[in-house]
C-alpha positions in Angstrom: 15.5 -32.6 -3.4 16.3 -29.3 -5.5 19.6 -29.1 -7.1 21.9 -26.2 -7.1 21.1 -25.9 -11.0 17.2 -26.6 -10.3 17.6 -23.7 -7.9 19.9 -21.5 -10.3 17.4 -22.2 -13.2 14.4 -21.1 -10.7 16.1 -18.1 -9.8 16.9 -16.9 -14.0 13.3 -17.6 -14.3 11.9 -15.6 -11.6 14.9 -13.2 -12.6 13.3 -12.6 -16.1 9.6 -12.8 -15.2 10.2 -9.6 -12.5 11.8 -8.0 -15.3 9.3 -8.6 -18.0 6.4 -7.4 -15.6 8.6 -4.1 -14.9 8.1 -3.6 -18.7 5.2 -4.0 -18.7 3.3 -2.2 -15.9 -0.5 -1.7 -15.8 -2.3 0.5 -13.5 -5.1 -0.8 -10.8 -7.6 -2.6 -12.5 -6.1 -2.6 -15.3 -3.6 -5.5 -14.9 -4.9 -7.7 -17.3 -1.2 -9.0 -18.9 -0.3 -9.3 -15.2 -3.1 -11.6 -14.2 -3.1 -13.7 -17.3 0.5 -14.6 -16.6 -0.2 -14.8 -12.8 -2.8 -17.4 -13.1 -1.3 -19.6 -15.9 2.0 -20.1 -13.8 -0.5 -20.9 -11.1 -2.3 -23.5 -13.1 0.9 -24.7 -14.4 2.4 -25.6 -11.0 -1.7 -27.7 -10.7 -3.5 -25.0 -8.6 -7.1 -24.6 -8.1 -7.0 -21.0 -9.8 -10.0 -18.4 -9.4 -10.1 -15.3 -11.4 -12.0 -11.9 -11.9 -11.9 -11.4 -8.0 -11.7 -7.4 -7.6 -11.6 -7.4 -11.3 -8.5 -8.6 -12.2 -7.6 -10.2 -9.1 -6.1 -14.2 -9.0 -6.4 -16.4 -6.1 -4.5 -19.9 -6.5 -5.5 -22.3 -3.7 -3.1 -25.3 -2.8 -4.4 -27.8 -0.2 -2.2 -30.7 0.9 -3.1 -33.3 3.5 -5.6 -33.1 5.8 -4.7 -29.9 7.9 -8.0 -28.1 8.6 -5.6 -24.7 9.1 -5.8 -22.3 6.0 -3.7 -18.9 5.5 -3.7 -16.3 3.1 -0.6 -14.9 1.4 -0.9 -11.3 -0.4 0.8 -9.8 -3.3 -0.3 -6.6 -5.0 0.3 -6.1 -8.8 -0.6 -2.7 -9.7 1.9 0.0 -11.6 1.7 3.8 -10.7 1.0 6.8 -13.3 4.1 8.1 -13.4 7.0 8.0 -16.2 10.3 5.7 -15.7 13.4 7.8 -15.8 16.1 5.7 -15.1 17.7 3.9 -18.2 17.9 -0.1 -17.8 17.2 -2.7 -20.3 14.0 -3.5 -18.8 12.7 -0.1 -18.9 9.0 0.5 -18.8 7.6 0.1 -22.3 4.7 2.2 -21.6 4.9 6.1 -21.4 3.6 7.3 -17.6 3.4 4.1 -16.5 6.2 2.3 -14.2 6.3 -0.2 -11.5 7.9 2.5 -9.0 6.9 0.4 -5.8 7.8 -2.7 -6.5 4.9 -4.9 -7.1 6.6 -6.6 -10.0 8.9 -7.9 -7.1 6.0 -8.7 -4.8 4.4 -10.6 -7.7 7.2 -12.4 -8.7 8.1 -13.3 -4.9 4.4 -15.0 -4.7 4.6 -16.5 -7.8 8.1 -18.2 -6.8 7.0 -19.3 -3.2 3.8 -21.2 -4.9 5.7 -23.1 -7.5 8.0 -24.3 -4.8 5.5 -25.3 -2.5 3.7 -26.9 -5.4 6.7 -29.0 -5.8 7.3 -29.9 -2.3 4.3 -29.9 -0.7 5.8 -30.0 2.7 2.9 -28.9 4.8 -0.5 -30.1 5.7 -3.4 -27.6 5.2 -4.5 -24.8 2.8 -2.6 -22.1 1.5 -4.6 -19.3 -0.8 -2.1 -17.4 -2.9 -3.7 -13.8 -3.1 -2.8 -11.8 -6.1 -4.5 -8.1 -5.1 -4.9 -5.1 -8.0 -5.2 -1.6 -7.4 -3.4 -0.8 -4.2 -2.5 2.4 -5.2 -5.0 4.2 -3.7 -7.8 2.7 -6.6 -9.5 0.5 -3.6 -8.5 -3.3 -4.9 -8.2 -4.9 -1.6 -11.7 -3.4 -0.1 -13.4 -4.7 -3.6 -11.7 -8.3 -3.1 -13.2 -8.3 0.2 -16.7 -6.8 -0.6 -16.7 -9.3 -3.7 -16.8 -12.4 -0.7 -12.7 -12.8 -0.7 -12.8 -14.6 3.0 -16.1 -16.2 2.3 -14.8 -18.1 -0.8 -11.3 -18.4 0.3 -11.7 -18.5 4.3 -8.5 -17.8 6.1 -7.4 -18.4 9.5 -4.8 -15.3 9.0 -3.6 -13.6 6.2 -0.1 -12.1 5.4 1.2 -9.2 3.3 5.0 -8.3 2.5 6.3 -5.1 0.8 9.6 -4.4 0.2 11.7 -1.7 2.1 14.9 0.4 0.7 17.5 1.0 3.4 17.4 -2.6 4.6 19.9 -5.3 3.3 18.3 -7.9 1.3 19.0 -10.4 3.4 17.2 -8.4 6.3 13.7 -8.3 7.4 11.6 -6.5 10.2 8.4 -8.1 11.8 6.6 -5.9 14.4 3.4 -6.0 16.2 1.0 -3.1 16.4 1.0 -0.4 13.9 2.8 -0.6 10.6 1.1 1.9 8.0 -1.1 5.0 8.7 -4.6 5.3 7.9 -4.7 7.2 4.3 -7.8 9.7 4.3 -8.4 12.7 1.9 -10.0 16.1 3.1 -11.5 18.8 0.9 -12.6 22.8 2.2 -14.3 25.1 -0.3 -14.6 28.6 1.1 -17.1 30.7 -0.7 -17.0 34.5 -0.3 -18.2 37.4 -2.8 -15.7 38.3 -5.3 -14.9 42.1 -6.0 -12.0 43.8 -7.3 -8.8 43.4 -6.0 -8.5 47.2 -5.2 -12.0 47.2 -3.5 -12.0 44.3 -1.0 -14.1 46.0 1.1 -17.0 45.7 -1.6 -16.8 41.6 -1.3 -16.0 39.1 1.0 -12.2 37.8 0.6 -12.1 34.1 0.6 -8.8 33.8 0.1 -7.7 35.5 3.3 -9.6 33.4 5.2 -7.7 30.3 3.5 -4.5 31.7 4.9 -6.0 31.7 8.5 -7.5 28.1 7.9 -3.7 27.2 6.5 -2.0 28.2 9.1 -4.2 27.0 12.0 -4.4 23.6 10.3 -1.3 22.1 12.0 -2.0 23.2 15.6 -4.3 19.8 15.2 -1.2 18.1 15.4 0.9 20.2 17.4 -2.0 21.2 19.8 -4.4 18.9 19.8 -3.7 15.4 18.8 -1.9 13.8 22.0 1.9 14.0 21.6 2.6 10.4 22.2 -0.2 9.4 19.3 1.8 9.7 15.4 -0.2 12.2 13.0 -0.4 14.0 9.9 -2.5 16.7 8.7 -1.0 18.1 5.2 -2.4 20.5 2.8 -1.8 19.4 -0.8 -3.8 21.3 -3.0 -4.8 25.0 -3.0 -6.7 26.5 -6.4 -8.5 29.8 -6.2 -9.0 32.5 -9.0 -6.9 33.2 -12.0 -3.4 34.1 -12.3 -4.0 36.3 -15.6 -6.5 38.3 -13.6 -4.6 39.5 -10.9 -7.1 42.0 -10.1 -9.6 39.5 -9.2 -10.5 38.9 -5.6 -12.4 35.2 -6.5 -15.7 33.6 -4.7 -14.3 30.9 -3.6 -10.9 28.8 -2.5 -10.8 24.9 -2.7 -8.2 23.3 -0.7 -7.6 19.6 -0.3 -5.2 17.6 1.3 -4.4 14.2 3.0 -4.8 13.0 7.1 -2.6 10.0 8.4 -3.2 8.4 11.8 -2.7 5.1 13.1 -5.5 4.4 15.7 -9.5 4.9 15.1 -9.5 7.5 17.8 -7.0 10.0 16.3 -8.6 9.3 12.9 -11.5 10.5 14.4 -10.3 13.4 16.1 -8.4 14.6 13.1 -11.9 14.4 10.6 -13.4 16.5 13.6 -10.5 19.1 13.9 -10.3 20.1 10.2 -14.1 20.6 10.3 -14.1 22.6 13.5 -11.3 24.8 12.1 -13.3 25.3 8.6 -16.3 25.9 9.8 -14.5 28.6 12.4 -12.8 30.7 9.9 -15.7 30.7 8.1 -17.6 32.4 10.5 -14.5 34.6 11.5 -15.0 36.1 8.0 -18.6 35.9 7.5 -18.3 33.4 4.7 -19.6 29.8 3.9 -17.5 26.3 4.3 -17.9 23.2 2.8 -16.2 20.3 4.2 -15.7 16.5 3.0 -13.6 14.0 5.0 -13.0 10.8 2.7 -12.1 7.6 4.3 -9.6 5.8 2.4 -7.6 3.5 4.1 -7.7 2.2 7.4 -4.5 1.9 9.5 -2.8 -1.8 8.9 -2.3 -2.6 12.7 0.0 -6.3 13.2 -1.9 -8.9 15.4 0.1 -10.2 17.9 -0.3 -13.8 17.4 -0.1 -13.6 13.6 3.3 -11.2 14.1 4.8 -14.0 16.2 4.6 -16.5 13.6 5.8 -14.4 10.6 8.7 -13.5 13.0 9.3 -17.2 13.6 9.4 -17.5 9.7 11.8 -14.6 9.0 14.4 -16.0 11.7 14.4 -19.0 9.9 15.5 -17.1 7.0 17.5 -14.2 7.9 18.6 -15.3 11.4 19.9 -12.7 13.7 19.1 -10.0 11.2 15.3 -9.5 11.6 14.6 -6.5 13.1 11.8 -6.4 16.1 12.1 -2.9 16.4 10.9 -0.9 13.4 9.2 2.7 13.0 6.0 2.5 11.6 5.3 4.2 8.3 2.9 7.1 7.5 2.5 5.7 3.9 -1.2 3.7 3.8 -1.9 -0.1 2.3 -5.0 -1.6 1.8 -3.9 -4.7 3.0 -5.6 -3.0 5.7 -8.9 -4.0 4.6 -7.7 -7.9 4.8 -6.5 -7.8 8.5 -9.7 -6.0 9.6 -11.6 -9.3 8.5 -8.8 -12.0 9.4 -5.8 -11.6 12.1 -3.0 -10.4 9.8 0.7 -9.3 9.8 2.7 -7.0 7.4 6.2 -7.4 7.1 9.2 -5.5 5.8 11.5 -7.1 3.1 15.1 -5.6 2.6 15.4 -4.2 -1.0 19.1 -2.7 -0.2 20.3 1.1 -0.5 18.1 3.9 -2.4 20.6 3.8 -5.1 20.6 7.8 -6.3 17.9 8.5 -3.6 15.3 6.4 -5.2 13.0 5.5 -3.1 9.2 4.3 -3.4 7.0 6.0 -6.1 10.6 7.9 -7.3 10.8 7.7 -11.0 14.4 6.4 -10.9 12.8 3.1 -8.2 13.7 -0.5 -8.8 12.9 -3.4 -7.3 16.2 -5.4 -6.2 16.5 -9.1 -7.7 18.9 -9.8 -5.0 15.6 -10.0 -2.6 14.0 -12.8 -4.4 15.4 -15.4 -2.5 15.1 -13.9 1.2 11.7 -13.4 0.2 10.2 -16.2 -1.7 12.3 -18.4 1.1 10.3 -16.3 3.8 7.2 -17.2 1.9 7.6 -20.8 1.8 8.6 -21.2 5.2 5.9 -19.5 6.9 3.6 -21.9 4.9 5.5 -24.9 6.3 5.8 -23.3 10.1 2.0 -22.5 9.9 0.8 -25.6 8.6 3.1 -27.9 9.8 3.0 -31.6 8.3 
């Protein structure tokens, strides 16, 4: 039986580990130090450790008893390419890189649960602890899947967890259905004929065409997509001409943005409609349009059965403080590539109030160490319930 002193010592260890990871952030596919630390602790706990899947990915496997069911638990490890502005003792030591989304905390939670389960062994079956690189838009989950994650480590279900500022650290949210949107990029280039700004009639102006396109873009969500289906289409980059040459109408203008949806049907519709608008505007102004839609991350949609299992574990930890109604996020997470292959559930763990407005991807954000006991215990209970001895 674990004593109070043992539990406190373990918590002190985990907090120190989390803060060490925070101080040494690494971007996607560069998580050499982080994966080395993870692999070392897993091996020390007596697990089989596989390194190198997805480049810097780590999978620790723990099998107990004769249970035939196997589950995967996933934590992301990478940081973001942005500066840390808040002053704290464990502030990022790497200029221009910081853990601004709490992946340092996610890694710590799963390591803590792995160590605990290796000690107690109160289950029968197999757990694969999946430490994923490059969640922040660099394709780590897809690469792990493409390199044979589920062939090497077959799973009957897979689970992911993410912190959520605004929920208390003893709160969780577990909801079936869509949790995160698809995250896709699009690019449109309008090519006209450049000319003197004082003689627009001698050219074909792509800038004016772009203005029509940008104003029409919002009709996709407002007038084409079913109003009961959430979607986002945003133009986030517009580049044309030279601010030092304000008497020149440029030959071309480049526009890029993001698109978000929760169903494959709406995702397809958005791709088609952006292209239709671009071609229509180009035709109206007698110029050319080039269009690309880059599918990056599918939506995260929770499987009903896996969600119920996760909900039972969350209630065992948080009781009545588990939310079963929680709005989906328009952010994306490539956990979607895991849950496309295996029934999955993605849950939210409270991170406490957003101090001074520091939400995810904010330069003052920090994972809340008070959430460690809740998150670690959730992972432990989930395994013990899923793989009951």
